[in-house]
C-alpha positions as CSV (number, residue, x, y, z in Angstrom):
1,M,-1.2,-26.0,6.3
2,T,-2.3,-23.1,8.4
3,A,-3.8,-19.9,7.0
4,I,-4.3,-16.9,9.2
5,R,-6.3,-14.0,7.9
6,V,-6.6,-10.7,9.9
7,T,-9.2,-8.2,8.9
8,K,-9.6,-4.8,10.6
9,I,-13.3,-4.3,11.6
10,S,-12.9,-0.9,13.3
11,E,-10.3,1.0,15.2
12,G,-8.7,-1.4,17.6
13,K,-10.9,-4.4,16.6
14,Y,-9.9,-7.2,14.3
15,E,-11.4,-10.4,13.0
16,V,-9.0,-13.3,12.8
17,I,-9.8,-16.5,10.8
18,V,-7.5,-19.5,11.4
19,A,-8.0,-22.2,8.8
20,M,-6.6,-25.5,9.9
21,Q,-8.3,-28.9,10.2
22,T,-11.0,-26.9,12.0
23,T,-11.5,-23.3,11.0
24,T,-12.0,-20.8,13.9
25,K,-12.9,-17.2,14.1
26,H,-11.7,-14.8,16.7
27,L,-12.4,-11.1,17.7
28,V,-9.2,-9.5,18.8
29,M,-8.9,-6.0,20.4
30,L,-5.6,-4.1,20.2
31,S,-5.1,-0.7,21.8
32,H,-2.8,1.8,20.1
33,D,-0.6,2.1,23.1
34,Y,0.0,-1.7,23.3
35,Y,0.6,-1.8,19.6
36,Q,3.3,0.9,19.9
37,E,4.9,-0.9,22.9
38,L,5.3,-4.2,21.0
39,S,6.0,-3.0,17.5
40,R,7.2,0.6,17.6
41,S,5.3,0.9,14.3
42,Y,7.8,-1.4,12.5
43,V,5.0,-3.6,11.3
44,S,1.3,-3.0,10.7
45,E,-1.3,-3.9,13.4
46,E,-2.5,-6.8,11.2
47,K,1.0,-8.2,11.0
48,L,1.5,-7.9,14.8
49,I,-1.8,-9.8,15.3
50,K,-0.8,-12.5,12.8
51,K,2.6,-13.0,14.4
52,S,0.8,-13.2,17.8
53,F,-1.4,-16.0,16.4
54,I,1.6,-17.8,15.1
55,F,3.1,-17.6,18.6
56,L,-0.2,-19.0,20.1
57,L,-0.4,-21.8,17.5
58,E,3.0,-22.9,18.5
59,R,1.7,-23.5,22.0
60,E,-2.0,-24.6,21.5
61,S,-4.5,-25.6,18.8
62,N,-6.6,-22.9,17.2
63,T,-9.7,-24.4,18.9
64,M,-8.1,-23.6,22.3
65,I,-7.6,-19.9,21.5
66,L,-10.3,-17.7,23.0
67,E,-13.0,-16.5,20.6
68,R,-12.8,-12.9,21.9
69,F,-9.8,-11.3,23.7
70,D,-7.6,-8.3,24.0
71,L,-4.1,-9.0,22.6
72,Q,-2.5,-7.9,25.9
73,I,-3.9,-10.9,27.8
74,I,-1.6,-13.3,25.9
75,G,1.1,-12.4,28.3
76,D,-1.1,-13.5,31.3
77,Y,-1.1,-17.0,29.8
78,F,2.4,-17.0,28.3
79,P,4.8,-14.7,30.2
80,E,7.4,-14.9,27.4
81,F,5.0,-13.5,24.8
82,E,6.1,-9.8,24.8
83,E,9.8,-10.6,24.7
84,K,9.5,-13.1,21.9
85,I,7.2,-10.9,19.8
86,K,9.5,-7.8,20.2
87,R,12.5,-9.9,19.2
88,S,10.7,-11.4,16.2
89,L,9.7,-7.9,15.0
90,S,13.2,-6.2,15.4
């Protein structure tokens, strides 16, 4: 079973703990503009980040996810990211 916990540290900065066989910790940055572009405020920033981690975990293990990154770079690795996230939130 996978548990994903997202905690806001400060404006635009979040700590994400992914508990699986190996627990990992990640620092994720999310700009307000990118949050609006993806979610149109339909969900909280924390929910957007959690859904983004679910997306990532469908493609790689939690130990392969960068320890520190801006949410926007996921699309650099997985071009389908934005479209799939937007669809999952609508």
